[in-house]
C-alpha positions, -999 to +999 in steps of 0.1 A: +001-661+037+004-627+054-033-620+046-044-653+060-024-647+092-039-612+095-074-626+092-066-653+117-053-626+140-086-607+140-102-638+157-079-633+187-079-595+186-043-596+174-041-568+148-018-539+140-033-504+149-016-490+118-032-514+094-066-513+110-071-476+114-092-458+088-101-422+082-134-428+064-163-452+072-163-465+036-127-477+040-136-501+069-135-537+057-161-563+065-138-583+087-166-606+097-174-616+062-137-620+054-135-645+083-161-668+070-136-693+055-118-694+088-151-700+106-157-731+084-121-743+089-122-740+126-156-756+128-143-786+109-112-788+131-134-787+163-157-814+149-127-836+142-115-832+178-150-838+192-154-870+172-119-881+181-128-877+218-157-900+212-185-874+215-213-867+190-216-834+173-252-827+161-255-816+125-290-802+130-279-779+158-248-767+139-269-759+108-294-740+129-267-720+146-251-713+112-285-703+098-289-677+125-255-663+116-265-661+079-297-643+085-279-619+109-253-610+084-281-606+057-301-583+080-270-561+084-272-554+047-308-541+050-300-520+081-266-508+071-259-475+088-293-471+103-283-482+139-256-455+142-274-426+125-270-404+156-233-412+161-220-385+138-243-359+154-231-368+189-195-367+176-199-330+169-202-325+207-171-346+216-151-336+246-118-350+232-102-348+198-086-382+190-066-386+158-080-414+136-046-428+129-032-427+165-025-459+184-040-441+214-073-438+196-071-475+185-066-488+221-091-463+235-117-475+211-109-512+219-114-506+256-144-483+251-162-508+228-156-537+252-169-516+282-200-507+262-205-543+252-204-554+288-233-531+297-252-538+265-248-576+271-259-572+308-289-552+298-298-578+272-302-603+301-317-580+326-343-562+304-370-585+291-376-568+258-338-570+252-338-607+263-364-613+236-336-607+211-306-621+229-322-654+239-315-665+203-278-667+212-285-690+242-310-713+224-285-740+215-283-770+237-248-777+224-218-755+231-194-753+202-180-728+177-212-729+157-230-715+188-212-683+184-230-677+151-264-676+167-272-639+166-305-620+167-314-598+137-329-573+162-300-571+186-281-544+166-309-519+172-307-526+209-270-518+213-272-483+197-278-467+231-247-483+245-222-476+217-234-441+206-221-423+238-185-433+227-189-405+202-187-380+230-153-394+239-141-385+205-138-420+191-142-417+153-169-437+137-145-459+116-126-469+148-159-478+164-169-500+135-135-517+134-136-526+171-173-537+172-162-563+146-131-573+164-150-576+196-175-599+180-148-619+162-129-626+194-160-641+209-162-667+182-133-689+195-144-689+231-176-709+223-160-743+227-156-771+252-124-783+235-102-756+253-098-759+290-087-732+315-059-709+304-041-701+336-033-665+344-052-653+313-084-662+331-079-632+354-081-607+326-096-622+294-129-637+287-120-674+280-139-705+269-142-715+306-157-682+316-181-682+286-192-717+292-206-705+325-224-677+307-242-701+285-252-725+312-288-729+324-276-741+358-286-717+386-251-706+394-245-697+358-275-675+353-267-638+346-230-642+350-198-634+329-211-607+305-177-596+293-168-596+256-130-596+255-121-586+290-135-604+321-124-576+344-157-558+340-175-588+356-150-589+384-154-552+390-192-551+389-200-583+407-213-605+379-184-630+377-187-667+384-159-694+381-166-726+362-172-754+387-152-786+381-177-807+401-209-796+382-217-803+346-230-774+327-263-778+310-265-755+279-296-738+264-324-718+279-341-726+313-373-730+293-359-746+263-380-741+230-385-773+211-376-761+176-348-758+152-365-732+130-343-701+127-370-676+118-394-689+146-366-687+172-358-652+161-394-640+169-411-664+193-400-648+226-414-614+216-449-630+217-442-643+252-431-609+264-461-591+249-484-618+263-470-613+297-473-575+295-509-578+282-519-600+312-508-574+337-536-556+356-522-521+354-498-499+334-471-503+360-471-540+357-471-538+319-440-517+319-423-539+344-431-569+322-413-552+294-384-536+311-377-557+342-359-590+340-372-621+322-377-638+356-397-610+372-432-617+385-456-595+405-442-592+440-406-602+432-374-581+428-365-566+395-347-597+382-371-622+398-366-645+428-340-672+420-350-693+450-384-700+434-370-714+401-360-751+397-324-760+387-321-777+354-314-814+354-280-825+341-296-853+321-321-830+304-330-844+270-319-824+239-344-816+212-330-838+184-356-846+157-344-872+132-344-867+095-341-893+067-305-893+055-313-879+021-331-849+037-302-844+061-279-842+031-303-819+013-306-793+042-268-792+046-264-786+009-293-760+010-275-741+038-242-738+018-261-728-014-279-702+005-246-690+019-234-688-017-264-667-027-259-644+003-222-638-008-235-630-043-259-605-027-231-588-007-209-586-038-237-570-059-251-548-031-237-515-043-250-521-079-284-534-068-317-516-062-333-517-028-361-538-043-336-564-056-318-564-022-351-568-003-363-596-026-330-614-024-329-611+014-364-624+016-354-654-005-325-661+019-347-658+050-372-682+036-345-706+025-331-708+060-365-709+076-374-739+056-344-759+069-359-755+104-394-763+091-381-796+076-363-805+109-394-797+129-415-818+106-440-791+095-463-807+069-463-777+046-425-774+044-421-796+013-448-777-005-432-743+002-398-758-007-413-767-041-424-731-045-390-717-034-372-738-060-396-729-087-393-692-079-355-695-082-359-712-116-383-685-128-357-658-119-325-676-130-334-693-162-328-662-183-304-641-163-270-647-146-269-650-108-232-655-102-202-646-123-197-681-136-220-694-164-211-730-155-221-725-118-253-708-129-261-738-151-254-762-122-277-742-099-305-742-124-302-780-128-301-785-091-331-763-084-351-780-112-344-815-098-352-803-063-385-788-074-395-821-090-385-841-060-403-819-035-434-817-057-437-854-057-430-855-020-457-829-013-482-848-033-474-879-012-480-859+020-513-844+008-526-879-002-518-893+033-532-862+050-512-833+065-500-838+101-477-814+119-444-829+131-449-861+110-420-870+088-428-893+058-397-911+047 
């Protein structure tokens, strides 16, 4: 029970400095991975409340958001340590010597990480190449706890420039890694419409109300409320906006992509950025297209001219492609099986070769990408799903995947049946003729 309460406390930044201070980097737990069961429980509770209130929670959007979280956590395995390679070098030139086990160090790291996050988050909105990564987090047209899981696999490389300077303050690397996780975990619970305003806490903390504004596509919401844990940075630096009681917030991007494909959403805006840069008539314009705001056009200020953009309509339709019930059940099951395989990868990471890790990660990415391809109705998705299931069978038939022989047998049977079903389904599509976005029931 104590462990459960401690894990729950990390979601609200309630943790003991003594029990969450570490001398060595290797000692720092993966707090985010440990919180996965709590994510699932809180998502289920929120859905129950939403349905009780008479609203509809969209399964396809939640699965897409969760898929982003899964590929994000998997990408961390591949890039583990690479983002902060310069931190230890900068730490040698620190101006302060902070003891790793001191509460002063713990609280200094907490405030320092949150301050750095504010500027990283702001830069992600105000620099187009940074927005190419961060737009993933804003691509959901719903606003619930699953939205918090939408993270870009490229975002971690972008925040290096903002967190590395903390080494010069003398913040040990283990303390930085702890508070980066706590900062991200805190932001999970504020992605909800279930919680209203929280009185005096609204003055200091980032709350669901403040963060709803940040996720809005309404004009008054754009480029506001960048704070992670503390909202005081927005109040100080002029980027704060109060949630309006008389205006419904429209969630998503101003130019909302019509797709639920996780892998496509991770990459598509980079092509838009580079297309814009390529179409500039000179090098100055090309650089501005990359490093000015997403709304910048020739002749406008750095962040663009808000007066020229149209406000989104409250009744804007949500992208909500239907699936036959059996496919809906299949993709939900596929997500949870992929999550299981990702947990197996994490557990075996230290004993696995880089080739094995890379191949396993690729399988996970393809698995999640195919969920979106099925939702979007791409004609080739069933054929690739057949191949994916067959590849798993070829690998798992003569070697263990998990620590349970019974579970391994169940997985082999499941993938064998899936391969047969999708092979027949693919044949049916090929006979009728492939058409993008056509779903054959």
